[in-house]
C-alpha positions in Angstrom: 0.0 0.0 0.0 1.3 3.4 -0.9 1.1 6.2 1.7 2.8 9.4 2.7 4.5 9.6 6.2 6.8 12.1 7.8 9.9 10.2 8.9 12.8 11.9 10.7 16.1 12.0 8.6 18.0 9.8 10.9 15.4 7.0 10.9 15.1 7.0 7.2 18.9 6.9 6.9 19.1 4.0 9.2 16.3 2.2 7.4 18.1 2.7 4.2 21.4 1.2 5.7 19.3 -1.9 6.7 17.6 -2.2 3.5 21.0 -2.1 1.6 22.4 -4.7 3.9 19.3 -6.9 3.5 19.0 -6.4 -0.3 15.4 -4.8 0.5 13.7 -1.4 0.3 13.4 1.1 3.0 9.7 0.7 2.9 9.9 -3.1 3.5 12.4 -2.5 6.3 10.2 0.2 8.1 7.1 -2.1 7.7 9.0 -5.1 9.2 10.2 -3.2 12.2 7.0 -1.5 12.8 5.2 -4.9 12.5 7.7 -6.3 15.1 7.1 -3.4 17.5 3.4 -3.5 17.3 3.0 -7.1 17.7 5.5 -7.7 20.6 3.9 -8.0 24.0 4.2 -4.4 25.0 7.8 -4.3 23.4 9.0 -6.7 26.1 9.3 -10.1 24.0 12.6 -11.8 24.5 13.9 -9.2 26.7 15.0 -9.6 30.3 16.7 -7.1 32.8 20.2 -7.7 33.4 21.4 -7.3 37.0 23.3 -4.1 36.4 20.5 -2.4 34.6 21.2 -3.1 31.0 18.6 -4.9 28.8 19.6 -8.3 27.7 18.0 -9.3 24.5 18.5 -12.3 22.4 21.9 -13.3 23.9 23.1 -9.5 23.8 23.2 -6.7 26.2 21.4 -3.6 24.7 23.0 -0.3 25.5 20.7 2.7 26.2 19.8 5.1 23.5 21.9 8.2 23.3 19.4 9.9 20.8 21.2 9.2 17.6 21.1 6.3 15.0 24.4 4.4 14.5 25.1 4.1 10.7 27.9 2.4 8.9 29.1 6.0 8.0 29.2 6.9 11.6 31.3 3.7 12.5 33.7 4.5 9.7 34.3 7.9 10.9 34.8 6.9 14.5 37.2 4.0 13.4 39.2 6.6 11.4 39.6 8.8 14.4 40.5 6.0 16.6 43.2 5.0 13.9 44.7 8.5 13.8 44.8 8.5 17.6 46.5 5.2 17.6 48.8 6.6 14.9 49.7 9.7 16.8 50.3 7.7 20.0 52.9 5.5 18.0 54.5 8.6 16.9 53.5 8.5 13.4 50.6 10.5 11.7 48.1 8.9 9.2 46.6 10.6 6.5 42.8 10.4 6.1 41.4 7.5 4.1 40.4 8.5 0.5 38.2 5.3 -0.1 35.0 6.9 0.9 
């Protein structure tokens, strides 16, 4: 079904990232995620509280949200910054990557 929705830019970017990784469309990803959220028992299905307050879900600890969506682009940027910090600590400066 075709409809028009206002979706935050960060949510759409994350949906497009997932769609690319799953060889799907952003619409299919958003529909699937909404369906899962709406059909889970008040969002608690498969979740249990860990003793230290973190959420434990499907064998993973879920960290609290910091208000931003983590994309592959953000991970690449952070990795590059960490690589540069490591290079400086080792006494050699790395030039920024040019692959993307």
